C-alpha positions as CSV (number, residue, x, y, z in Angstrom):
1,M,-150.5,-133.0,-108.7
2,S,-150.5,-131.9,-104.8
3,D,-148.3,-132.1,-101.8
4,F,-150.9,-132.5,-99.3
5,A,-153.4,-135.6,-99.6
6,A,-156.7,-136.4,-98.2
7,G,-156.9,-136.7,-94.1
8,Q,-153.5,-135.5,-94.2
9,R,-153.0,-133.7,-90.9
10,V,-151.5,-129.4,-92.2
11,R,-150.9,-125.9,-90.7
12,V,-151.6,-122.8,-91.6
13,K,-148.5,-121.1,-91.7
14,A,-147.8,-118.6,-89.1
15,D,-147.2,-115.7,-91.5
16,F,-148.2,-111.8,-92.2
17,P,-147.0,-110.8,-95.6
18,E,-149.5,-107.4,-95.1
19,T,-146.1,-106.5,-92.4
20,R,-144.0,-105.9,-95.6
21,G,-146.0,-104.4,-98.4
22,P,-149.5,-103.6,-100.4
23,C,-150.6,-107.8,-100.4
24,H,-153.2,-109.6,-101.3
25,I,-154.0,-112.2,-99.0
26,R,-156.2,-115.1,-99.6
27,T,-155.7,-116.8,-95.9
28,P,-157.9,-115.5,-93.4
29,H,-156.0,-114.6,-90.2
30,Y,-157.8,-116.6,-88.2
31,L,-156.4,-119.9,-89.9
32,R,-152.9,-118.6,-89.3
33,G,-150.7,-121.0,-87.6
34,R,-153.8,-123.8,-87.6
35,T,-154.0,-127.1,-87.7
36,G,-156.6,-128.7,-89.9
37,V,-157.3,-132.0,-91.9
38,V,-156.7,-132.1,-95.8
39,E,-160.3,-133.1,-97.1
40,R,-160.0,-133.0,-100.5
41,A,-157.0,-131.3,-103.7
42,L,-159.1,-129.0,-105.9
43,G,-156.2,-128.8,-108.8
44,R,-154.5,-125.9,-110.2
45,F,-155.3,-122.3,-110.3
46,A,-153.1,-119.2,-111.3
47,N,-152.1,-118.0,-107.5
48,P,-154.4,-114.8,-107.5
49,E,-152.0,-113.3,-104.5
50,D,-150.0,-112.7,-108.0
51,L,-152.8,-112.0,-110.3
52,A,-153.8,-108.8,-108.0
53,F,-151.2,-107.2,-108.9
54,A,-151.3,-108.2,-112.9
55,R,-147.7,-110.4,-111.7
56,P,-146.9,-113.3,-113.7
57,A,-149.1,-115.9,-111.9
58,P,-147.7,-120.1,-111.6
59,R,-150.4,-122.4,-110.9
60,R,-150.5,-124.0,-107.3
61,A,-152.7,-126.2,-106.4
62,L,-155.7,-125.7,-103.9
63,Y,-157.2,-127.4,-100.7
64,H,-159.8,-127.9,-99.4
65,V,-158.7,-127.7,-94.8
66,R,-160.8,-128.5,-92.6
67,F,-160.2,-127.2,-88.5
68,D,-162.4,-128.0,-85.9
69,Q,-164.6,-125.4,-85.0
70,P,-164.5,-124.7,-80.9
71,A,-160.5,-124.5,-82.0
72,L,-161.3,-121.6,-83.5
73,W,-163.6,-119.8,-81.4
74,Q,-164.6,-121.7,-78.7
75,E,-167.6,-122.2,-79.3
76,G,-169.9,-124.5,-81.1
77,A,-170.6,-127.9,-80.6
78,V,-167.2,-131.2,-81.0
79,G,-168.2,-132.0,-84.8
80,D,-168.7,-128.8,-85.9
81,A,-165.8,-127.4,-88.5
82,V,-164.7,-125.2,-91.0
83,V,-164.1,-125.8,-94.8
84,A,-161.9,-123.1,-96.2
85,E,-159.9,-123.5,-99.7
86,L,-156.2,-122.7,-99.0
87,F,-154.0,-122.0,-101.6
88,E,-150.2,-124.8,-100.6
89,H,-148.0,-121.7,-100.5
90,W,-149.3,-121.2,-97.1
91,L,-149.2,-124.8,-95.9
92,E,-147.1,-127.0,-94.3
93,P,-147.1,-130.5,-92.1
94,A,-148.6,-130.1,-89.3
95,G,-145.2,-131.2,-86.7
96,T,-142.9,-128.7,-87.7
97,A,-141.9,-125.2,-86.0
98,G,-144.0,-122.7,-84.4
99,R,-147.1,-123.5,-85.0
100,L,-149.3,-122.8,-82.6
101,E,-152.5,-124.9,-80.8
102,P,-155.6,-124.0,-78.4
103,A,-154.2,-123.5,-74.6
104,G,-157.2,-125.2,-73.3
105,T,-158.2,-122.0,-72.2
106,A,-160.8,-119.7,-74.0
107,G,-159.3,-117.9,-76.6
108,R,-155.8,-118.4,-75.4
109,L,-152.4,-119.7,-77.8
110,E,-150.0,-121.1,-76.6
111,P,-146.4,-122.1,-79.2
112,S,-145.7,-125.5,-79.6
113,G,-142.2,-124.9,-80.9
114,T,-139.7,-122.2,-80.2
115,A,-139.4,-120.2,-83.1
116,G,-141.9,-117.4,-84.0
117,R,-144.1,-118.1,-81.0
118,L,-146.8,-115.8,-81.2
119,E,-149.6,-115.0,-77.9
120,P,-152.6,-112.9,-78.3
121,T,-152.3,-109.7,-77.9
122,G,-156.2,-108.7,-76.1
123,T,-157.2,-107.4,-78.8
124,A,-160.0,-110.4,-79.7
125,G,-157.5,-111.9,-83.0
126,R,-154.6,-110.2,-82.8
127,L,-151.7,-111.5,-82.3
128,E,-147.5,-110.2,-81.2
129,T,-144.7,-112.1,-82.1
130,I,-143.1,-111.9,-78.9
C-alpha cells in the first residue's frame, strides 16, 4: 500500500509550488525541508491538491509523521513532538541531497546537501533559496 514503513526517517520536500501559480497545499511551510519519522500509514486517499481544482485526483498514501518540536520551534522539552498528516508525494527518504537540518542555533537552518540550499531571510518562518 505504501512506500514508507513505520519508524522510517523521511524528509518533507523543500518545495514551494505556490511560487509557480495557483495551488492548494496541505503541507505546512514550517515542515518543508524537515526530517521526521513515519508513525504509521493511514491509507490511500484522493489528492486534495487536485480535488480543490476539480482535477482528476489520484489516490495517494497518507502518513502520520512525527517531528521533534524543539527542532521546529526552538521551544519545548525533549520528547515533545508534532504529528502531521502528509501525503506521499511530499515525502522522500531521509539522506537525500538538499535537506535542511537544525544548525544548533535558535531558528537557523543549515544545508546538509549541495543542491537547493535554503536559509532564513530574517523574516520569521520564511526561507529563501541561496
